[in-house]
C-alpha positions as CSV (number, residue, x, y, z in Angstrom):
1,M,88.4,32.4,145.8
2,A,85.1,34.2,146.7
3,K,84.2,31.1,149.0
4,R,87.6,30.8,150.5
5,H,87.9,34.5,151.4
6,A,84.2,35.2,152.0
7,E,84.5,36.5,155.5
8,T,87.5,38.8,154.9
9,L,85.7,40.1,151.7
10,A,82.7,40.7,153.6
11,R,84.4,42.5,156.5
12,V,86.2,44.8,154.1
13,E,83.3,45.7,152.0
14,A,81.4,46.5,155.3
15,E,84.5,48.8,156.2
16,T,84.8,50.4,152.8
17,G,81.7,50.0,150.9
18,V,83.8,48.4,147.9
19,P,82.2,45.2,146.7
20,G,84.3,42.0,147.2
21,R,83.7,41.1,143.6
22,I,85.7,44.2,142.6
23,I,88.5,43.4,145.1
24,L,88.7,40.0,143.8
25,A,88.8,41.2,140.1
26,I,91.5,43.7,140.8
27,W,93.6,41.0,142.7
28,G,93.3,38.5,140.0
29,R,94.3,40.9,137.2
30,E,97.3,42.1,139.2
31,S,98.8,38.8,140.3
32,G,96.8,35.9,139.6
33,Y,95.9,35.9,143.4
34,G,99.4,35.8,144.2
35,Q,100.5,33.0,142.0
36,V,102.2,34.9,139.2
37,P,105.8,35.3,140.0
38,I,107.3,38.9,140.5
39,R,110.8,38.5,139.8
40,H,112.4,42.0,139.1
41,D,114.8,43.7,141.6
42,A,112.6,46.9,142.6
43,F,115.6,48.9,143.2
44,Q,117.1,48.2,139.9
45,V,113.7,48.9,138.1
46,L,113.1,52.1,139.9
47,G,116.8,53.4,139.8
48,T,117.0,52.8,136.1
49,K,113.6,54.6,135.2
50,G,114.6,57.2,137.6
51,F,117.6,57.8,135.7
52,M,116.4,57.2,132.2
53,S,112.7,57.6,131.8
54,T,110.7,60.5,130.7
55,R,109.0,60.4,134.0
56,S,112.4,60.6,136.0
57,A,111.0,62.7,138.9
58,Y,108.0,60.5,139.7
59,F,110.4,57.2,139.4
60,T,112.8,58.9,141.7
61,D,110.2,59.5,144.1
62,E,109.0,55.9,143.9
63,L,112.7,54.8,144.6
64,I,112.9,56.8,147.8
65,A,109.6,55.3,148.7
66,A,110.9,51.8,148.2
67,L,114.0,52.5,150.5
68,K,111.6,53.7,153.3
69,I,109.7,50.4,152.8
70,A,113.0,48.4,152.8
71,E,114.2,50.3,155.9
72,A,111.2,49.3,157.9
73,R,111.6,46.0,156.8
74,H,108.0,45.3,155.5
75,P,109.3,42.4,153.4
76,P,112.2,40.5,154.5
77,L,115.3,42.1,153.8
78,G,116.5,41.9,150.2
79,T,113.6,40.5,148.7
80,L,111.8,43.7,147.6
81,K,110.7,42.5,143.9
82,S,108.5,44.4,141.8
83,S,107.0,44.3,138.2
84,W,108.7,45.8,135.3
85,A,107.4,49.1,136.4
86,G,108.2,49.0,139.9
87,A,104.9,47.8,141.4
88,L,104.8,45.7,144.5
89,G,103.1,42.6,146.1
90,Q,100.0,41.0,145.3
91,P,97.9,44.2,144.6
92,Q,100.8,45.4,142.6
93,F,101.1,48.9,144.6
94,M,103.7,51.5,143.6
95,P,105.9,52.2,146.6
96,S,104.1,55.3,147.5
97,N,100.9,54.0,147.5
98,F,102.1,51.2,149.9
99,L,103.2,53.6,152.3
100,T,99.7,55.5,152.0
101,Y,97.3,52.8,151.3
102,A,98.6,49.4,152.5
103,A,96.3,48.1,155.5
104,D,96.5,45.3,158.0
105,G,93.5,43.0,157.2
106,N,94.6,40.0,159.7
107,G,95.0,42.1,162.8
108,D,98.9,41.2,163.2
109,G,100.0,44.8,163.2
110,R,101.6,44.7,159.7
111,A,100.5,45.3,156.2
112,D,102.0,42.5,154.3
113,I,100.8,42.7,150.8
114,W,103.4,40.0,149.5
115,G,102.3,36.9,151.8
116,S,98.9,37.8,153.5
117,A,95.7,37.5,151.5
118,E,93.6,39.4,154.1
119,D,96.1,42.3,153.9
120,T,96.1,42.3,150.1
121,I,92.1,42.4,150.3
122,A,92.0,45.1,152.9
123,S,94.7,47.2,151.1
124,I,92.7,47.2,147.8
125,G,89.6,48.1,149.4
126,H,91.2,50.7,151.5
127,F,92.9,52.4,148.3
128,L,89.6,52.6,146.5
129,S,87.7,53.6,149.4
130,Q,90.2,56.6,149.9
131,H,90.0,57.4,146.1
132,G,86.1,58.1,146.4
133,W,84.4,54.7,146.0
134,V,80.7,55.5,146.1
135,T,78.9,53.1,148.4
136,G,75.8,51.3,147.0
137,R,76.5,52.0,143.3
138,D,77.6,50.1,140.5
139,W,80.6,50.6,138.2
140,G,78.5,50.8,135.1
141,F,76.2,49.1,132.5
142,E,76.6,48.1,128.8
143,V,74.0,50.0,126.9
144,T,72.9,50.4,123.2
145,V,73.2,53.8,122.1
146,P,70.8,54.8,119.4
147,T,72.3,56.3,116.2
148,Q,70.9,59.8,116.6
149,I,72.7,60.2,119.9
150,S,76.1,61.5,119.1
151,C,79.3,59.5,120.3
152,A,80.7,62.9,121.0
153,L,78.8,63.2,124.3
154,E,81.4,60.8,125.8
155,G,83.5,61.7,128.7
156,P,83.7,62.4,132.5
157,D,83.0,65.8,131.9
158,Q,79.8,65.2,130.2
159,G,77.9,63.5,132.8
160,R,74.1,63.6,133.5
161,P,71.5,62.0,135.8
162,I,71.2,58.1,134.3
163,Q,67.4,59.0,134.0
164,D,68.4,61.6,131.5
165,W,70.3,59.0,129.4
166,A,67.4,56.6,129.6
167,E,65.0,59.3,128.4
168,M,67.2,60.2,125.3
169,G,66.8,56.4,124.4
170,I,69.9,54.7,125.7
171,S,68.9,51.3,127.0
172,R,70.9,48.5,128.9
173,V,71.6,45.5,126.4
174,S,70.3,43.0,129.1
175,G,66.8,44.6,128.6
176,R,66.3,45.2,132.1
177,P,65.8,48.7,133.3
178,F,68.4,50.9,135.0
179,P,68.2,50.0,138.8
180,A,65.9,52.7,140.3
181,H,68.6,53.8,143.0
182,E,70.9,54.5,140.1
183,L,68.4,56.8,138.0
184,P,69.1,60.0,140.0
185,G,73.0,59.3,140.4
186,E,75.4,60.8,137.7
187,G,76.2,58.7,134.6
188,F,78.8,59.0,132.0
189,L,78.9,57.7,128.0
190,M,81.7,55.6,127.6
191,M,82.7,54.5,124.0
192,P,86.2,52.9,124.1
193,A,86.3,52.1,120.3
194,G,83.7,54.6,119.2
195,R,81.0,53.2,117.3
196,N,83.1,49.9,116.6
197,G,82.5,48.3,119.9
198,P,80.4,48.0,123.1
199,A,79.2,51.3,124.7
200,F,78.6,51.9,128.3
201,I,76.8,54.2,130.8
202,V,79.4,54.3,133.7
203,T,79.2,55.8,137.3
204,P,81.7,57.7,139.0
205,N,83.1,54.3,140.6
206,F,84.4,53.5,137.2
207,Y,86.8,56.5,137.5
208,V,87.8,55.4,140.9
209,L,88.9,52.0,139.1
210,K,90.9,54.2,136.7
211,D,92.6,55.7,139.6
212,Y,94.0,52.2,140.2
213,N,95.1,51.9,136.5
214,K,94.6,54.6,134.1
215,S,93.5,52.6,131.1
216,D,89.7,52.3,130.1
217,L,90.1,48.8,129.2
218,Y,91.6,47.9,132.7
219,A,88.8,49.5,134.4
220,L,86.0,47.9,131.9
221,F,87.9,44.5,132.7
222,V,87.6,44.9,136.4
223,G,84.0,45.9,136.5
224,H,83.1,42.9,134.1
225,V,85.1,40.3,135.7
226,G,83.6,41.4,139.2
227,D,80.0,41.0,137.5
228,R,81.1,37.6,136.2
229,I,82.3,36.6,139.6
230,Q,79.1,37.7,141.5
231,Y,76.4,37.3,138.8
232,G,77.7,34.9,136.3
233,V,77.1,37.1,133.1
234,G,78.9,36.4,130.2
235,D,80.7,38.4,127.5
236,F,79.6,41.9,126.5
237,K,76.8,41.7,124.2
238,A,78.1,43.9,121.6
239,R,81.5,42.7,119.6
240,W,84.7,44.5,119.2
241,G,84.5,45.7,115.5
242,K,87.6,45.7,113.4
243,V,89.7,48.8,113.4
244,D,92.2,50.1,111.2
245,A,95.8,49.3,112.1
246,L,97.4,52.8,112.7
247,Y,100.8,53.8,114.0
248,R,100.8,55.8,117.3
249,S,102.6,58.3,115.2
250,D,99.5,58.6,112.7
251,I,97.2,59.1,115.6
252,A,99.6,61.9,117.0
253,A,99.5,63.6,113.7
254,M,95.7,63.6,113.6
255,Q,95.8,65.1,116.8
256,R,98.0,67.9,116.2
257,T,95.6,68.9,113.2
258,L,92.6,68.6,115.3
259,E,94.5,70.8,117.8
260,S,95.1,73.4,115.3
261,Q,91.4,73.4,114.5
262,G,90.7,74.3,117.9
263,H,89.9,70.7,119.3
264,D,90.9,69.8,122.7
265,V,92.2,66.2,122.1
266,G,93.8,65.7,125.6
267,G,97.3,66.0,124.1
268,A,99.1,64.8,120.9
269,D,100.4,61.5,122.5
270,G,99.2,59.2,119.9
271,L,96.5,57.5,122.0
272,P,92.8,57.7,121.1
273,G,91.5,58.8,124.7
274,F,87.9,60.0,125.1
275,K,88.8,63.7,124.3
276,T,90.3,62.4,120.8
277,R,87.5,60.1,120.2
278,R,84.9,62.8,120.5
279,S,87.1,65.6,118.8
280,I,87.0,63.1,115.9
281,G,83.2,62.7,116.1
282,R,82.8,66.5,116.2
283,W,85.1,66.8,113.2
284,Q,83.3,64.0,111.2
285,K,80.0,65.7,112.0
286,A,81.4,69.3,110.9
287,T,82.7,67.8,107.8
288,G,79.6,65.9,106.5
289,R,81.0,62.3,107.7
290,S,79.1,59.7,109.7
291,P,80.5,60.3,113.2
292,T,82.2,56.8,114.4
293,C,84.4,58.8,117.1
294,F,87.4,56.5,116.4
295,P,90.3,57.2,113.9
296,N,90.7,55.2,110.8
297,A,93.0,55.0,107.9
298,A,90.9,57.3,105.6
299,M,91.5,60.2,107.9
300,K,95.1,59.9,107.2
301,S,95.2,61.9,104.1
302,T,93.0,64.7,105.7
303,L,94.2,64.9,109.2
304,A,97.5,63.3,109.4
305,Q,99.4,66.1,107.5
């Protein structure tokens, strides 16, 4: 795909600053480069979610945006299909994102994210550019975090120059130094499984990828697949360790207890996001435990009450 669309990818990268490898990774993840069938009726999906979901206002707005798309006949009439969540076309844009970010990549005056590879590439690049992609910076680097560095330093609100992280003892798993042009730029510690898996120093571009999809693992997937496309890198060096099977309700109970103790866990939603992970690490340290920054079954008796 990189060779087939090299000219379009190079042009969009020159216009937006977004590397072609990142665009290809998103396109492949979202629709298998347009090969994955998208079968759901967009109006049924969005109408049902607008009526029944916990985010009814959001999906009602998306339904109205889909009606505007149909009114303008962007896809052929009667063919507006979506994912189970209402996302459209090869880049899987929500309808409001189509209206805001879809781009004409082949100069025919239309933004066809259903049938045009050029428009799909241009639209993904435009979305990321408009969300703040920093030209010339990478998305992040897999690193080794020495045990003396607290895993509770994780988070997009605890950034510092990459030079500082390096001076603290954090190094790339590849053995290569951080690129010189990255050293003065802000970097953020990211440990999605706490001490139970790979660790990363990510750049602001990682959080731009999260504007496309809020999942940490999605953004990691896109960045890593992009690196595999461009540089032929292999798997992450660190392995994902075994973590205890916990119900979402178990984690939510832990979060409520941590909140009662003054920790900011980002809401008791049962998901171990970065605020929950670092709150666990701080609680572990304060109670004489070895910080792992990730929930486990042994915590249930103490925190899930």
